[in-house]
C-alpha positions in Angstrom: 0.0 0.0 0.0 2.8 2.4 0.8 4.4 1.8 -2.5 1.1 2.7 -4.2 0.9 5.9 -2.1 4.5 6.8 -3.1 3.7 6.2 -6.8 0.5 8.2 -6.7 2.3 11.1 -4.8 5.0 11.1 -7.4 2.5 11.3 -10.2 0.6 14.0 -8.4 3.8 16.0 -7.8 4.8 15.7 -11.5 1.3 16.7 -12.7 1.4 19.8 -10.5 4.7 20.8 -12.0 3.4 20.4 -15.5 0.2 22.2 -14.9 0.7 26.0 -15.0 -2.9 26.9 -14.2 -5.5 25.1 -12.1 -8.2 23.2 -14.0 -11.5 25.1 -14.4 -14.6 23.6 -12.8 -12.7 21.2 -10.6 -14.8 20.1 -7.7 -13.3 20.8 -4.3 -12.8 17.6 -2.2 -11.9 17.4 1.5 -9.2 15.2 2.7 -11.6 12.6 4.1 -13.4 12.2 0.8 -10.0 11.8 -0.9 -8.8 9.3 1.7 -12.1 7.3 1.4 -11.9 7.2 -2.4 -8.2 6.4 -2.4 -8.5 3.5 0.1 -11.6 2.1 -1.7 -9.7 2.2 -5.0 -6.7 0.5 -3.3 -9.0 -2.3 -2.0 -10.4 -2.8 -5.5 -6.9 -2.5 -7.1 -8.1 0.4 -9.4 -5.0 2.4 -10.2 -6.9 5.0 -12.2 -9.2 5.9 -9.3 -6.3 5.9 -6.9 -4.4 8.4 -9.1 -7.5 10.6 -9.4 -8.1 10.7 -5.7 -4.5 11.5 -5.1 -4.9 14.7 -7.0 -7.9 15.9 -4.9 -5.7 17.1 -2.0 -2.1 17.5 -1.2 0.0 14.4 -0.5 0.3 15.3 3.1 -3.4 15.7 3.5 -4.1 12.4 1.8 -1.6 10.7 4.1 -3.3 12.2 7.1 -6.7 11.2 5.8 -5.6 7.6 5.1 -4.1 7.4 8.6 -7.3 8.7 10.2 -9.4 6.3 8.2 -7.2 3.4 9.3 -7.5 4.4 12.9 -11.3 4.7 12.7 -11.6 1.4 10.9 -9.5 -0.4 13.5 -11.5 1.1 16.3 -14.8 0.2 14.7 -13.7 -3.4 14.1 -12.4 -3.7 17.6 -15.7 -2.6 19.0 -17.6 -5.0 16.7 -15.3 -7.9 17.5 -15.1 -7.0 21.2 -11.3 -7.2 20.9 -8.5 -4.7 21.6 -7.4 -2.3 18.8 -4.0 -3.7 18.9 -5.2 -7.3 18.4 -7.4 -6.2 15.4 -4.6 -4.2 13.8 -2.1 -7.1 14.1 -4.7 -9.5 12.7 -5.5 -7.2 9.8 -1.8 -7.0 9.0 -1.3 -10.7 9.4 1.2 -10.3 12.3 1.5 -12.8 15.1 0.1 -11.9 18.5 2.8 -10.4 20.7 
């Protein structure tokens, strides 16, 4: 996932350098919309949608949004499963229990 983020950020940075003026009629997206779209696209392995979502906000904002989404998802799953957040996070990442 981090490799995909790095690739998308690089493409975004390059597109911003090549683009002299902002696109007209571009819809404003907040960082949580961008993060949700980006993570959903990652889950579906849709590179085109990932690249699009990465252009909606700055790379730093997208990183923060993805991190916040991950935290909220782990908390929600932990409550649903009646487990600790640490246990859920390690399970999702396929890590052994410490």
